[in-house]
C-alpha positions as CSV (number, residue, x, y, z in Angstrom):
1,X,-44.9,-115.7,43.7
2,X,-45.8,-117.3,40.4
3,X,-48.8,-119.5,39.4
4,X,-49.2,-122.3,36.9
5,X,-52.8,-123.4,36.0
6,X,-54.1,-126.4,34.1
7,X,-57.6,-127.7,33.7
8,X,-58.1,-131.0,35.4
9,X,-61.6,-131.9,34.1
10,X,-62.8,-132.5,37.6
11,X,-65.3,-130.8,39.9
12,X,-62.8,-129.4,42.3
13,X,-59.8,-127.1,42.1
14,X,-56.7,-128.5,43.6
15,X,-53.6,-126.5,44.7
16,X,-50.0,-127.2,45.6
17,X,-47.5,-124.9,47.1
18,X,-43.8,-125.1,46.2
19,X,-41.0,-123.0,47.6
20,X,-37.8,-122.6,45.6
21,X,-34.7,-124.2,47.1
22,X,-32.9,-120.9,47.4
23,X,-35.6,-119.7,49.8
24,X,-33.6,-120.5,52.9
25,X,-33.5,-123.4,55.3
26,X,-36.2,-126.0,55.7
27,X,-37.9,-124.1,58.6
28,X,-38.3,-121.0,56.5
29,X,-39.6,-122.9,53.5
30,X,-42.1,-124.8,55.5
31,X,-43.3,-121.6,57.2
32,X,-43.8,-119.9,53.8
33,X,-45.8,-122.9,52.6
34,X,-48.0,-122.8,55.7
35,X,-48.7,-119.1,55.2
36,X,-49.5,-119.5,51.5
37,X,-51.7,-122.6,52.3
38,X,-53.7,-120.5,54.7
39,X,-54.1,-117.7,52.2
40,X,-55.4,-120.3,49.7
41,X,-57.9,-121.8,52.3
42,X,-59.4,-118.3,52.7
43,X,-59.5,-117.6,49.0
44,X,-60.5,-120.9,47.3
45,X,-64.3,-120.5,47.7
46,X,-64.0,-117.6,45.2
47,X,-62.2,-119.7,42.6
48,X,-63.7,-121.5,39.6
49,X,-63.7,-125.3,39.9
50,X,-61.9,-127.7,37.7
51,X,-58.3,-126.6,37.7
52,X,-54.9,-127.8,39.1
53,X,-53.0,-124.8,40.4
54,X,-49.3,-124.6,41.4
55,X,-48.1,-121.7,43.4
56,X,-44.3,-121.2,43.3
57,X,-43.2,-119.2,46.3
58,X,-40.1,-117.0,46.1
59,X,-38.2,-115.4,49.0
60,X,-39.9,-112.3,50.4
61,X,-42.1,-111.0,53.1
62,X,-44.1,-114.0,54.6
63,X,-46.7,-111.8,56.3
64,X,-50.2,-113.2,55.7
65,X,-51.4,-109.8,54.3
66,X,-48.6,-109.6,51.7
67,X,-48.9,-113.2,50.5
68,X,-52.7,-113.0,50.5
69,X,-52.5,-109.9,48.3
70,X,-50.1,-111.6,45.9
71,X,-52.3,-114.7,45.7
72,X,-55.5,-112.6,45.0
73,X,-53.7,-110.7,42.3
74,X,-52.4,-113.9,40.6
75,X,-55.8,-115.6,40.8
76,X,-57.5,-112.7,39.2
77,X,-54.9,-112.3,36.4
78,X,-55.0,-116.0,35.6
79,X,-58.7,-116.1,35.1
80,X,-59.4,-118.5,38.0
81,X,-61.7,-116.0,39.8
82,X,-65.5,-116.1,39.6
83,X,-66.2,-112.5,39.0
84,X,-69.6,-112.6,40.8
85,X,-68.0,-113.8,44.0
86,X,-65.2,-111.1,43.8
87,X,-67.7,-108.3,43.4
88,X,-69.4,-109.2,46.7
89,X,-66.3,-108.4,48.7
């Protein structure tokens, strides 16, 4: 997975999930987007507001635990995470 982040000047952080075309067929790509979308839903309350975020999903294990860990790592490395909210968990 890869992440692109831009400030949007708004009060909310918006996210979009894109799968690469080489991922597989449409069913596999849609499932991957659903899994990553659910991971974001569970994670977004710990993210700083005011950004547009694009997650590019590459082929791999689509287990919720695996994608969730990847997303948490990317959010922390990109500086989107509110450190006070991460320390609570």
